[in-house]
All heavy atoms as TSV, in Angstrom:
chain	resi	resn	atom	element	x	y	z
A	1	MET	N	N	16.799	-2.276	23.993
A	1	MET	CA	C	15.843	-2.757	23.019
A	1	MET	C	C	14.973	-1.584	22.570
A	1	MET	O	O	14.519	-0.787	23.379
A	1	MET	CB	C	15.013	-3.867	23.641
A	1	MET	CG	C	13.996	-4.452	22.730
A	1	MET	SD	S	13.104	-5.770	23.566
A	1	MET	CE	C	13.359	-7.046	22.385
A	2	SER	N	N	14.743	-1.476	21.302
A	2	SER	CA	C	13.937	-0.372	20.783
A	2	SER	C	C	12.467	-0.781	20.682
A	2	SER	O	O	12.133	-1.955	20.654
A	2	SER	CB	C	14.460	0.064	19.411
A	2	SER	OG	O	14.317	-0.983	18.490
A	3	GLY	N	N	11.601	0.226	20.611
A	3	GLY	CA	C	10.170	-0.011	20.499
A	3	GLY	C	C	9.779	-0.340	19.077
A	3	GLY	O	O	10.615	-0.409	18.169
A	4	PRO	N	N	8.498	-0.552	18.842
A	4	PRO	CA	C	8.019	-0.876	17.501
A	4	PRO	C	C	8.221	0.299	16.541
A	4	PRO	O	O	8.173	1.458	16.941
A	4	PRO	CB	C	6.533	-1.169	17.691
A	4	PRO	CG	C	6.172	-0.486	18.964
A	4	PRO	CD	C	7.413	-0.472	19.807
A	5	ALA	N	N	8.461	-0.026	15.285
A	5	ALA	CA	C	8.619	1.014	14.265
A	5	ALA	C	C	7.274	1.694	14.024
A	5	ALA	O	O	6.233	1.042	14.004
A	5	ALA	CB	C	9.140	0.411	12.973
A	6	ILE	N	N	7.302	2.998	13.859
A	6	ILE	CA	C	6.086	3.761	13.583
A	6	ILE	C	C	6.145	4.194	12.126
A	6	ILE	O	O	7.103	4.827	11.696
A	6	ILE	CB	C	5.977	4.986	14.504
A	6	ILE	CG1	C	5.870	4.520	15.951
A	6	ILE	CG2	C	4.781	5.840	14.123
A	6	ILE	CD1	C	5.905	5.626	16.961
A	7	LEU	N	N	5.104	3.826	11.376
A	7	LEU	CA	C	5.054	4.200	9.970
A	7	LEU	C	C	4.692	5.677	9.827
A	7	LEU	O	O	3.884	6.198	10.596
A	7	LEU	CB	C	4.017	3.360	9.226
A	7	LEU	CG	C	4.356	1.889	9.051
A	7	LEU	CD1	C	3.162	1.153	8.448
A	7	LEU	CD2	C	5.569	1.708	8.174
A	8	PRO	N	N	5.244	6.334	8.835
A	8	PRO	CA	C	4.864	7.725	8.586
A	8	PRO	C	C	3.468	7.782	7.976
A	8	PRO	O	O	2.927	6.750	7.562
A	8	PRO	CB	C	5.920	8.191	7.580
A	8	PRO	CG	C	6.287	6.956	6.842
A	8	PRO	CD	C	6.233	5.856	7.867
A	9	PRO	N	N	2.875	8.953	7.893
A	9	PRO	CA	C	1.575	9.081	7.217
A	9	PRO	C	C	1.682	8.556	5.788
A	9	PRO	O	O	2.654	8.835	5.088
A	9	PRO	CB	C	1.312	10.584	7.227
A	9	PRO	CG	C	2.173	11.125	8.317
A	9	PRO	CD	C	3.365	10.235	8.387
A	10	MET	N	N	0.709	7.747	5.372
A	10	MET	CA	C	0.695	7.158	4.030
A	10	MET	C	C	-0.506	7.685	3.252
A	10	MET	O	O	-1.573	7.898	3.823
A	10	MET	CB	C	0.596	5.642	4.107
A	10	MET	CG	C	1.734	4.983	4.827
A	10	MET	SD	S	3.231	5.114	3.887
A	10	MET	CE	C	3.426	3.453	3.399
A	11	THR	N	N	-0.333	7.859	1.938
A	11	THR	CA	C	-1.403	8.283	1.046
A	11	THR	C	C	-1.418	7.359	-0.151
A	11	THR	O	O	-0.367	7.066	-0.737
A	11	THR	CB	C	-1.169	9.732	0.563
A	11	THR	OG1	O	-1.052	10.577	1.708
A	11	THR	CG2	C	-2.303	10.214	-0.309
A	12	CYS	N	N	-2.600	6.883	-0.545
A	12	CYS	CA	C	-2.724	6.007	-1.710
A	12	CYS	C	C	-2.390	6.803	-2.971
A	12	CYS	O	O	-2.923	7.896	-3.185
A	12	CYS	CB	C	-4.124	5.431	-1.803
A	12	CYS	SG	S	-4.374	4.385	-3.272
A	13	ARG	N	N	-1.507	6.249	-3.806
A	13	ARG	CA	C	-1.112	6.913	-5.054
A	13	ARG	C	C	-2.229	6.934	-6.088
A	13	ARG	O	O	-2.192	7.712	-7.029
A	13	ARG	CB	C	0.094	6.185	-5.665
A	13	ARG	CG	C	1.370	6.359	-4.880
A	13	ARG	CD	C	2.582	5.830	-5.634
A	13	ARG	NE	N	2.640	4.397	-5.748
A	13	ARG	CZ	C	3.163	3.572	-4.841
A	13	ARG	NH1	N	3.639	4.049	-3.712
A	13	ARG	NH2	N	3.194	2.288	-5.057
A	14	LYS	N	N	-3.231	6.080	-5.939
A	14	LYS	CA	C	-4.308	5.998	-6.937
A	14	LYS	C	C	-5.537	6.823	-6.571
A	14	LYS	O	O	-6.089	7.512	-7.404
A	14	LYS	CB	C	-4.715	4.535	-7.149
A	14	LYS	CG	C	-3.578	3.629	-7.568
A	14	LYS	CD	C	-2.991	4.038	-8.888
A	14	LYS	CE	C	-1.857	3.095	-9.279
A	14	LYS	NZ	N	-1.186	3.513	-10.491
A	15	CYS	N	N	-5.976	6.742	-5.303
A	15	CYS	CA	C	-7.227	7.418	-4.933
A	15	CYS	C	C	-7.054	8.528	-3.903
A	15	CYS	O	O	-7.999	9.266	-3.637
A	15	CYS	CB	C	-8.242	6.398	-4.424
A	15	CYS	SG	S	-7.835	5.674	-2.813
A	16	GLY	N	N	-5.878	8.625	-3.290
A	16	GLY	CA	C	-5.635	9.689	-2.324
A	16	GLY	C	C	-6.087	9.398	-0.906
A	16	GLY	O	O	-6.005	10.266	-0.048
A	17	THR	N	N	-6.551	8.182	-0.621
A	17	THR	CA	C	-6.962	7.832	0.736
A	17	THR	C	C	-5.786	7.998	1.692
A	17	THR	O	O	-4.673	7.576	1.390
A	17	THR	CB	C	-7.464	6.370	0.787
A	17	THR	OG1	O	-8.609	6.252	-0.039
A	17	THR	CG2	C	-7.798	5.938	2.203
A	18	SER	N	N	-6.045	8.605	2.834
A	18	SER	CA	C	-5.006	8.789	3.838
A	18	SER	C	C	-4.964	7.598	4.787
A	18	SER	O	O	-6.002	7.165	5.287
A	18	SER	CB	C	-5.274	10.048	4.660
A	18	SER	OG	O	-5.156	11.184	3.836
A	19	ASN	N	N	-3.777	7.093	5.039
A	19	ASN	CA	C	-3.533	6.015	5.991
A	19	ASN	C	C	-4.481	4.822	5.853
A	19	ASN	O	O	-5.182	4.463	6.799
A	19	ASN	CB	C	-3.572	6.555	7.416
A	19	ASN	CG	C	-2.485	7.562	7.661
A	19	ASN	OD1	O	-1.363	7.384	7.224
A	19	ASN	ND2	N	-2.819	8.631	8.347
A	20	PRO	N	N	-4.512	4.172	4.675
A	20	PRO	CA	C	-5.365	2.988	4.537
A	20	PRO	C	C	-4.908	1.894	5.500
A	20	PRO	O	O	-3.725	1.768	5.800
A	20	PRO	CB	C	-5.171	2.576	3.083
A	20	PRO	CG	C	-3.878	3.178	2.667
A	20	PRO	CD	C	-3.718	4.420	3.472
A	21	VAL	N	N	-5.857	1.108	5.992
A	21	VAL	CA	C	-5.546	0.055	6.952
A	21	VAL	C	C	-4.706	-1.039	6.290
A	21	VAL	O	O	-3.745	-1.527	6.862
A	21	VAL	CB	C	-6.845	-0.542	7.534
A	21	VAL	CG1	C	-6.544	-1.716	8.445
A	21	VAL	CG2	C	-7.618	0.529	8.284
A	22	ILE	N	N	-5.072	-1.414	5.071
A	22	ILE	CA	C	-4.326	-2.428	4.321
A	22	ILE	C	C	-3.787	-1.761	3.065
A	22	ILE	O	O	-4.530	-1.161	2.299
A	22	ILE	CB	C	-5.224	-3.616	3.942
A	22	ILE	CG1	C	-5.797	-4.251	5.213
A	22	ILE	CG2	C	-4.450	-4.639	3.128
A	22	ILE	CD1	C	-6.814	-5.323	4.952
A	23	PHE	N	N	-2.469	-1.884	2.868
A	23	PHE	CA	C	-1.863	-1.238	1.716
A	23	PHE	C	C	-0.744	-2.094	1.146
A	23	PHE	O	O	-0.227	-2.983	1.798
A	23	PHE	CB	C	-1.354	0.160	2.074
A	23	PHE	CG	C	-0.331	0.185	3.186
A	23	PHE	CD1	C	1.021	0.021	2.911
A	23	PHE	CD2	C	-0.721	0.381	4.488
A	23	PHE	CE1	C	1.961	0.052	3.923
A	23	PHE	CE2	C	0.207	0.422	5.507
A	23	PHE	CZ	C	1.563	0.246	5.228
A	24	LEU	N	N	-0.386	-1.803	-0.107
A	24	LEU	CA	C	0.681	-2.499	-0.827
A	24	LEU	C	C	1.659	-1.470	-1.361
A	24	LEU	O	O	1.322	-0.304	-1.521
A	24	LEU	CB	C	0.082	-3.284	-2.003
A	24	LEU	CG	C	-1.000	-4.285	-1.616
A	24	LEU	CD1	C	-2.067	-4.312	-2.691
A	24	LEU	CD2	C	-0.398	-5.638	-1.413
A	25	ALA	N	N	2.844	-1.920	-1.679
A	25	ALA	CA	C	3.866	-1.120	-2.356
A	25	ALA	C	C	4.167	0.211	-1.670
A	25	ALA	O	O	4.127	1.268	-2.298
A	25	ALA	CB	C	3.465	-0.888	-3.813
A	26	PRO	N	N	4.490	0.188	-0.360
A	26	PRO	CA	C	4.810	1.447	0.305
A	26	PRO	C	C	6.134	2.039	-0.175
A	26	PRO	O	O	7.084	1.319	-0.461
A	26	PRO	CB	C	4.900	1.059	1.780
A	26	PRO	CG	C	5.288	-0.372	1.763
A	26	PRO	CD	C	4.629	-0.955	0.540
A	27	VAL	N	N	6.160	3.351	-0.289
A	27	VAL	CA	C	7.379	4.101	-0.613
A	27	VAL	C	C	7.465	5.228	0.400
A	27	VAL	O	O	6.543	6.029	0.513
A	27	VAL	CB	C	7.329	4.673	-2.051
A	27	VAL	CG1	C	8.544	5.537	-2.325
A	27	VAL	CG2	C	7.213	3.560	-3.071
A	28	VAL	N	N	8.558	5.274	1.158
A	28	VAL	CA	C	8.715	6.276	2.207
A	28	VAL	C	C	9.916	7.156	1.891
A	28	VAL	O	O	10.984	6.663	1.540
A	28	VAL	CB	C	8.911	5.607	3.584
A	28	VAL	CG1	C	9.146	6.647	4.653
A	28	VAL	CG2	C	7.720	4.739	3.922
A	29	ALA	N	N	9.724	8.468	1.983
A	29	ALA	CA	C	10.811	9.425	1.768
A	29	ALA	C	C	10.582	10.642	2.652
A	29	ALA	O	O	9.503	11.238	2.630
A	29	ALA	CB	C	10.870	9.847	0.308
A	30	LYS	N	N	11.581	10.979	3.444
A	30	LYS	CA	C	11.566	12.187	4.270
A	30	LYS	C	C	10.317	12.320	5.135
A	30	LYS	O	O	9.635	13.343	5.128
A	30	LYS	CB	C	11.738	13.423	3.396
A	30	LYS	CG	C	13.062	13.473	2.685
A	30	LYS	CD	C	13.228	14.743	1.896
A	30	LYS	CE	C	14.572	14.724	1.169
A	30	LYS	NZ	N	14.817	15.945	0.436
A	31	GLY	N	N	9.975	11.270	5.863
A	31	GLY	CA	C	8.903	11.349	6.833
A	31	GLY	C	C	7.492	11.228	6.316
A	31	GLY	O	O	6.543	11.358	7.077
A	32	SER	N	N	7.292	11.001	5.036
A	32	SER	CA	C	5.951	10.753	4.525
A	32	SER	C	C	6.032	9.612	3.518
A	32	SER	O	O	7.110	9.241	3.080
A	32	SER	CB	C	5.359	12.006	3.866
A	32	SER	OG	O	6.104	12.357	2.734
A	33	GLY	N	N	4.882	9.052	3.182
A	33	GLY	CA	C	4.918	7.914	2.286
A	33	GLY	C	C	3.708	7.822	1.377
A	33	GLY	O	O	2.686	8.476	1.598
A	34	THR	N	N	3.860	7.008	0.358
A	34	THR	CA	C	2.757	6.698	-0.542
A	34	THR	C	C	2.643	5.182	-0.623
A	34	THR	O	O	3.566	4.447	-0.302
A	34	THR	CB	C	2.972	7.274	-1.958
A	34	THR	OG1	O	4.116	6.662	-2.542
A	34	THR	CG2	C	3.133	8.773	-1.932
A	35	CYS	N	N	1.477	4.723	-1.049
A	35	CYS	CA	C	1.219	3.294	-1.169
A	35	CYS	C	C	0.078	3.105	-2.163
A	35	CYS	O	O	-0.392	4.060	-2.778
A	35	CYS	CB	C	0.834	2.721	0.197
A	35	CYS	SG	S	-0.668	3.456	0.887
A	36	ILE	N	N	-0.358	1.869	-2.313
A	36	ILE	CA	C	-1.563	1.563	-3.077
A	36	ILE	C	C	-2.480	0.813	-2.123
A	36	ILE	O	O	-2.094	-0.217	-1.563
A	36	ILE	CB	C	-1.256	0.725	-4.328
A	36	ILE	CG1	C	-0.344	1.523	-5.256
A	36	ILE	CG2	C	-2.542	0.305	-5.037
A	36	ILE	CD1	C	0.127	0.781	-6.476
A	37	CYS	N	N	-3.670	1.349	-1.877
A	37	CYS	CA	C	-4.582	0.718	-0.927
A	37	CYS	C	C	-5.161	-0.569	-1.526
A	37	CYS	O	O	-5.163	-0.768	-2.745
A	37	CYS	CB	C	-5.689	1.679	-0.494
A	37	CYS	SG	S	-6.909	2.096	-1.745
A	38	LEU	N	N	-5.642	-1.448	-0.653
A	38	LEU	CA	C	-6.187	-2.727	-1.093
A	38	LEU	C	C	-7.353	-2.529	-2.054
A	38	LEU	O	O	-7.464	-3.236	-3.053
A	38	LEU	CB	C	-6.617	-3.551	0.117
A	38	LEU	CG	C	-7.172	-4.934	-0.190
A	38	LEU	CD1	C	-6.120	-5.807	-0.868
A	38	LEU	CD2	C	-7.678	-5.599	1.069
A	39	ASP	N	N	-8.218	-1.560	-1.785
A	39	ASP	CA	C	-9.372	-1.319	-2.665
A	39	ASP	C	C	-8.927	-0.987	-4.088
A	39	ASP	O	O	-9.498	-1.482	-5.057
A	39	ASP	CB	C	-10.247	-0.195	-2.120
A	39	ASP	CG	C	-10.987	-0.595	-0.852
A	39	ASP	OD1	O	-11.134	-1.810	-0.595
A	39	ASP	OD2	O	-11.429	0.313	-0.119
A	40	CYS	N	N	-7.892	-0.145	-4.226
A	40	CYS	CA	C	-7.403	0.228	-5.559
A	40	CYS	C	C	-6.743	-0.965	-6.254
A	40	CYS	O	O	-6.917	-1.154	-7.455
A	40	CYS	CB	C	-6.428	1.398	-5.460
A	40	CYS	SG	S	-7.260	2.967	-5.121
A	41	ALA	N	N	-5.995	-1.767	-5.506
A	41	ALA	CA	C	-5.356	-2.952	-6.092
A	41	ALA	C	C	-6.415	-3.931	-6.579
A	41	ALA	O	O	-6.287	-4.500	-7.676
A	41	ALA	CB	C	-4.437	-3.613	-5.078
A	42	GLU	N	N	-7.475	-4.119	-5.795
A	42	GLU	CA	C	-8.559	-5.018	-6.212
A	42	GLU	C	C	-9.306	-4.458	-7.421
A	42	GLU	O	O	-9.638	-5.186	-8.351
A	42	GLU	CB	C	-9.526	-5.252	-5.059
A	42	GLU	CG	C	-8.962	-6.132	-3.970
A	42	GLU	CD	C	-9.877	-6.277	-2.774
A	42	GLU	OE1	O	-10.775	-5.419	-2.561
A	42	GLU	OE2	O	-9.694	-7.267	-2.037
A	43	ALA	N	N	-9.571	-3.162	-7.427
A	43	ALA	CA	C	-10.300	-2.542	-8.533
A	43	ALA	C	C	-9.533	-2.640	-9.848
A	43	ALA	O	O	-10.140	-2.716	-10.916
A	43	ALA	CB	C	-10.586	-1.076	-8.208
A	44	ARG	N	N	-8.219	-2.658	-9.778
A	44	ARG	CA	C	-7.383	-2.746	-10.978
A	44	ARG	C	C	-7.019	-4.178	-11.327
A	44	ARG	O	O	-6.180	-4.438	-12.160
A	44	ARG	CB	C	-6.134	-1.891	-10.784
A	44	ARG	CG	C	-6.484	-0.410	-10.851
A	44	ARG	CD	C	-5.408	0.475	-10.274
A	44	ARG	NE	N	-5.734	1.874	-10.447
A	44	ARG	CZ	C	-6.616	2.552	-9.733
A	44	ARG	NH1	N	-7.295	1.950	-8.779
A	44	ARG	NH2	N	-6.835	3.830	-9.951
A	45	LYS	N	N	-7.666	-5.140	-10.640
A	45	LYS	CA	C	-7.491	-6.578	-10.901
A	45	LYS	C	C	-6.035	-7.016	-10.776
A	45	LYS	O	O	-5.556	-7.831	-11.544
A	45	LYS	CB	C	-8.040	-6.938	-12.279
A	45	LYS	CG	C	-9.431	-6.419	-12.551
A	45	LYS	CD	C	-10.452	-7.492	-12.451
A	45	LYS	CE	C	-11.802	-7.045	-12.941
A	45	LYS	NZ	N	-12.669	-6.514	-11.961
A	46	CYS	N	N	-5.317	-6.473	-9.784
A	46	CYS	CA	C	-3.922	-6.826	-9.538
A	46	CYS	C	C	-3.779	-8.050	-8.641
A	46	CYS	O	O	-2.688	-8.596	-8.511
A	46	CYS	CB	C	-3.193	-5.662	-8.864
A	46	CYS	SG	S	-3.076	-4.183	-9.859
A	47	LEU	N	N	-4.874	-8.472	-8.000
A	47	LEU	CA	C	-4.799	-9.525	-7.001
A	47	LEU	C	C	-5.573	-10.764	-7.411
A	47	LEU	O	O	-6.571	-10.686	-8.117
A	47	LEU	CB	C	-5.352	-9.009	-5.667
A	47	LEU	CG	C	-4.742	-7.715	-5.149
A	47	LEU	CD1	C	-5.473	-7.261	-3.900
A	47	LEU	CD2	C	-3.267	-7.876	-4.891
A	48	ASP	N	N	-5.103	-11.927	-6.928
A	48	ASP	CA	C	-5.825	-13.168	-7.163
A	48	ASP	C	C	-6.910	-13.321	-6.087
A	48	ASP	O	O	-7.045	-12.451	-5.219
A	48	ASP	CB	C	-4.850	-14.355	-7.191
A	48	ASP	CG	C	-4.187	-14.637	-5.857
A	48	ASP	OD1	O	-4.647	-14.125	-4.808
A	48	ASP	OD2	O	-3.189	-15.379	-5.852
A	49	PRO	N	N	-7.694	-14.399	-6.111
A	49	PRO	CA	C	-8.767	-14.564	-5.121
A	49	PRO	C	C	-8.292	-14.594	-3.663
A	49	PRO	O	O	-9.068	-14.321	-2.753
A	49	PRO	CB	C	-9.408	-15.900	-5.500
A	49	PRO	CG	C	-9.115	-16.040	-6.961
A	49	PRO	CD	C	-7.759	-15.428	-7.152
A	50	ASP	N	N	-7.026	-14.914	-3.427
A	50	ASP	CA	C	-6.477	-14.928	-2.067
A	50	ASP	C	C	-5.821	-13.601	-1.693
A	50	ASP	O	O	-5.125	-13.510	-0.679
A	50	ASP	CB	C	-5.449	-16.052	-1.931
A	50	ASP	CG	C	-6.077	-17.424	-2.077
A	50	ASP	OD1	O	-7.218	-17.615	-1.599
A	50	ASP	OD2	O	-5.443	-18.312	-2.670
A	51	ASP	N	N	-6.006	-12.564	-2.505
A	51	ASP	CA	C	-5.426	-11.235	-2.296
A	51	ASP	C	C	-3.907	-11.198	-2.389
A	51	ASP	O	O	-3.249	-10.372	-1.778
A	51	ASP	CB	C	-5.898	-10.599	-0.980
A	51	ASP	CG	C	-7.337	-10.141	-1.059
A	51	ASP	OD1	O	-7.829	-9.898	-2.174
A	51	ASP	OD2	O	-7.980	-10.009	-0.005
A	52	ASN	N	N	-3.338	-12.115	-3.159
A	52	ASN	CA	C	-1.918	-12.077	-3.481
A	52	ASN	C	C	-1.758	-11.443	-4.854
A	52	ASN	O	O	-2.654	-11.522	-5.690
A	52	ASN	CB	C	-1.317	-13.490	-3.501
A	52	ASN	CG	C	-1.382	-14.150	-2.141
A	52	ASN	OD1	O	-0.964	-13.572	-1.158
A	52	ASN	ND2	N	-1.910	-15.347	-2.091
A	53	LEU	N	N	-0.601	-10.819	-5.109
A	53	LEU	CA	C	-0.377	-10.264	-6.441
A	53	LEU	C	C	-0.405	-11.355	-7.490
A	53	LEU	O	O	0.138	-12.440	-7.277
A	53	LEU	CB	C	0.995	-9.569	-6.493
A	53	LEU	CG	C	1.097	-8.191	-5.897
A	53	LEU	CD1	C	2.531	-7.693	-5.995
A	53	LEU	CD2	C	0.158	-7.227	-6.556
A	54	LYS	N	N	-1.049	-11.069	-8.595
A	54	LYS	CA	C	-1.052	-12.022	-9.706
A	54	LYS	C	C	0.358	-12.089	-10.304
A	54	LYS	O	O	1.096	-11.101	-10.267
A	54	LYS	CB	C	-2.039	-11.573	-10.784
A	54	LYS	CG	C	-3.482	-11.690	-10.363
A	54	LYS	CD	C	-4.400	-11.260	-11.488
A	54	LYS	CE	C	-5.853	-11.415	-11.118
A	54	LYS	NZ	N	-6.749	-10.935	-12.194
A	55	PRO	N	N	0.726	-13.240	-10.861
A	55	PRO	CA	C	2.052	-13.361	-11.493
A	55	PRO	C	C	2.219	-12.290	-12.570
A	55	PRO	O	O	1.307	-12.014	-13.362
A	55	PRO	CB	C	2.025	-14.762	-12.105
A	55	PRO	CG	C	1.016	-15.510	-11.293
A	55	PRO	CD	C	-0.024	-14.492	-10.904
A	56	GLY	N	N	3.376	-11.664	-12.582
A	56	GLY	CA	C	3.693	-10.658	-13.580
A	56	GLY	C	C	3.243	-9.254	-13.244
A	56	GLY	O	O	3.584	-8.304	-13.940
A	57	VAL	N	N	2.477	-9.078	-12.177
A	57	VAL	CA	C	2.007	-7.743	-11.784
A	57	VAL	C	C	3.054	-7.095	-10.906
A	57	VAL	O	O	3.549	-7.688	-9.960
A	57	VAL	CB	C	0.657	-7.830	-11.017
A	57	VAL	CG1	C	0.266	-6.470	-10.472
A	57	VAL	CG2	C	-0.425	-8.380	-11.924
A	58	GLU	N	N	3.397	-5.866	-11.228
A	58	GLU	CA	C	4.344	-5.084	-10.433
A	58	GLU	C	C	3.666	-3.811	-9.974
A	58	GLU	O	O	2.979	-3.168	-10.747
A	58	GLU	CB	C	5.592	-4.738	-11.250
A	58	GLU	CG	C	6.423	-5.936	-11.614
A	58	GLU	CD	C	7.678	-5.552	-12.374
A	58	GLU	OE1	O	8.065	-4.382	-12.344
A	58	GLU	OE2	O	8.244	-6.449	-13.007
A	59	LEU	N	N	3.831	-3.475	-8.709
A	59	LEU	CA	C	3.231	-2.242	-8.177
A	59	LEU	C	C	4.313	-1.255	-7.851
A	59	LEU	O	O	5.394	-1.554	-7.524
A	59	LEU	CB	C	2.429	-2.544	-6.915
A	59	LEU	CG	C	1.258	-3.516	-7.074
A	59	LEU	CD1	C	0.594	-3.763	-5.732
A	59	LEU	CD2	C	0.239	-2.973	-8.036
């Protein structure tokens, strides 16, 4: 049995925050990754009041 998967270092594509606790749309390539942090998604009005993506929004 293998252990838990370890995520590579992530950086927000919008603000540059390193390793945000909550993130969306991760993209991983060659040991590093990018994502969109929750703060940036909220600031761009991508989420509904329950923090789900609004219909038609793609990240």
